[in-house]
Backbone as CSV, one residue per row, in Angstrom:
resi,resn,N_x,N_y,N_z,CA_x,CA_y,CA_z,C_x,C_y,C_z
1,MET,0.899,-1.150,-0.229,-0.019,-0.222,-0.198,0.932,1.349,0.032
2,PHE,1.768,1.362,0.767,2.975,2.516,1.213,3.550,3.102,-0.619
3,ALA,3.705,1.679,-1.403,4.508,2.077,-2.497,3.417,2.623,-3.489
4,LYS,2.443,2.186,-3.568,1.256,2.586,-4.309,0.725,4.282,-4.013
5,ASP,0.758,4.195,-2.677,0.645,5.589,-2.521,1.815,6.719,-3.024
6,PHE,3.022,6.176,-2.473,4.084,6.615,-3.029,4.102,7.160,-4.527
7,ILE,3.834,6.420,-5.255,3.688,6.604,-6.670,2.835,7.495,-7.175
8,LYS,1.527,7.406,-6.191,0.510,8.271,-6.664,1.179,9.867,-6.392
9,ARG,1.655,9.848,-5.193,2.180,11.221,-5.069,3.448,11.828,-5.758
10,LEU,4.154,10.713,-6.313,5.044,11.161,-7.046,4.575,11.955,-8.677
11,LEU,3.707,11.103,-8.934,2.825,11.435,-9.893,2.264,12.934,-10.143
12,ARG,1.825,13.174,-8.978,0.938,14.331,-8.909,2.129,15.480,-8.371
13,ASP,3.052,15.224,-8.088,4.287,16.473,-7.418,4.804,16.645,-8.907
14,THR,4.566,18.647,-8.947,5.136,19.353,-9.893,6.534,20.112,-9.797
15,ARG,7.044,20.066,-8.520,7.928,20.539,-7.955,9.350,20.216,-8.840
16,GLY,9.733,18.946,-9.134,10.640,18.716,-10.115,10.317,19.438,-11.517
17,ALA,9.326,19.161,-11.888,9.215,19.956,-13.204,9.747,21.075,-13.494
18,THR,9.518,22.133,-12.531,9.945,23.273,-12.671,11.816,23.638,-13.041
19,ALA,12.129,22.512,-11.761,13.640,22.690,-11.919,14.135,21.970,-13.515
20,VAL,13.444,20.856,-14.067,14.159,20.358,-15.040,13.256,21.421,-16.550
21,GLU,12.787,22.213,-16.429,12.502,23.165,-17.266,13.478,24.408,-17.079
22,TYR,13.715,24.833,-15.866,14.991,25.717,-15.529,16.207,24.975,-16.255
23,GLY,16.454,23.766,-15.957,17.731,23.359,-16.783,17.796,23.406,-17.862
24,ILE,16.575,23.184,-18.665,16.663,23.037,-20.402,16.751,23.997,-20.718
25,ILE,16.087,25.434,-20.097,16.481,26.940,-20.489,17.858,26.958,-20.602
26,LEU,18.564,26.782,-19.561,19.933,27.208,-19.166,20.673,26.139,-20.208
27,ALA,20.303,24.949,-20.320,20.934,24.030,-21.466,21.099,24.827,-22.694
28,MET,20.229,25.305,-23.170,19.979,26.150,-24.265,20.575,27.450,-24.453
29,ILE,20.716,28.045,-23.153,21.387,29.466,-23.194,22.950,28.971,-23.531
30,VAL,23.443,27.958,-22.898,25.007,27.613,-22.822,25.239,27.381,-24.521
31,ILE,24.202,26.313,-24.748,24.532,26.211,-26.414,24.602,27.295,-27.140
32,GLY,23.743,28.168,-27.027,23.857,29.559,-28.030,25.095,30.153,-27.867
33,MET,25.487,30.077,-26.223,26.673,31.106,-26.004,28.127,30.026,-26.867
34,ILE,28.260,28.901,-26.679,29.217,28.106,-27.305,28.965,28.615,-28.887
35,ALA,28.088,28.414,-29.441,28.268,28.621,-31.057,28.579,29.991,-31.009
36,ALA,28.316,30.854,-30.323,28.442,32.535,-30.864,30.018,32.543,-30.464
37,LEU,30.584,31.804,-29.424,32.067,31.939,-29.158,32.878,31.300,-30.414
38,GLN,32.394,30.165,-30.684,32.809,29.344,-31.853,33.119,30.355,-33.237
39,SER,32.176,30.984,-33.225,31.679,31.921,-34.509,33.270,33.021,-34.522
40,LEU,33.221,33.715,-33.162,33.974,34.701,-32.940,35.441,34.131,-32.666
41,ALA,35.554,32.662,-32.394,36.865,32.491,-32.202,37.682,32.431,-33.666
42,SER,36.666,31.867,-34.831,37.364,31.662,-36.034,37.548,33.158,-36.562
43,GLU,36.537,34.234,-36.536,37.094,35.911,-36.658,38.491,36.182,-36.235
44,THR,38.272,35.811,-34.781,39.573,36.203,-34.395,40.851,35.355,-34.854
45,ILE,41.062,34.426,-34.946,41.838,33.275,-35.354,42.361,33.875,-36.854
46,ASP,41.610,34.539,-37.627,41.859,34.775,-39.214,42.260,36.075,-39.059
47,MET,41.838,37.279,-38.073,42.425,38.185,-37.755,44.143,38.519,-37.106
48,TRP,44.128,37.562,-36.611,45.801,37.203,-36.025,46.473,36.558,-37.153
49,THR,46.127,35.743,-37.901,47.030,35.186,-38.898,47.212,36.148,-39.872
50,ASP,46.484,36.910,-40.484,46.469,38.186,-41.269,47.566,38.899,-40.531
51,VAL,47.262,39.231,-39.178,48.549,40.146,-38.511,49.773,39.732,-38.793
52,SER,49.946,38.345,-38.136,51.056,37.386,-38.390,51.818,37.619,-39.824
53,ASP,50.763,37.442,-40.695,51.491,37.541,-42.187,52.057,38.849,-42.622
54,ASP,51.586,40.127,-42.339,51.967,41.191,-42.242,53.186,41.443,-41.799
55,VAL,53.187,41.192,-40.439,54.445,41.066,-39.567,55.814,40.353,-40.400
56,GLU,54.920,39.192,-40.650,56.109,38.644,-41.293,56.568,39.134,-42.659
57,ALA,55.936,39.557,-43.356,56.096,40.139,-44.700,56.950,41.504,-44.640
58,VAL,56.701,42.399,-43.404,57.145,43.220,-43.000,58.955,43.001,-42.609
59,ASN,59.073,41.828,-42.088,60.046,41.264,-41.376,61.074,40.861,-42.690
60,ASN,60.634,40.519,-43.542,61.352,39.657,-44.716,61.131,41.230,-46.152
61,GLY,61.188,42.195,-45.951,61.351,43.682,-46.594,60.144,43.395,-47.818
62,ASP,59.153,42.510,-47.749,58.032,42.879,-48.777,56.803,43.179,-48.286
63,VAL,57.188,44.722,-48.477,56.388,45.677,-47.869,55.710,46.056,-49.362
64,SER,54.215,46.350,-49.310,53.211,46.399,-49.958,52.311,47.711,-50.160
């Protein structure tokens, strides 16, 4: 009888649902942040590669 009552109370309890919803929202925010940072990282790497190429060209006397 105790197990049956426990399961009924567990199915009616909605407190955990709110925590799960907040967890899903947080996960979506983190995924969005990771995607944005990957895009930013690619652009930054390209920028520093261009700077490095320009510095190397100046050091080799290939100024254009």
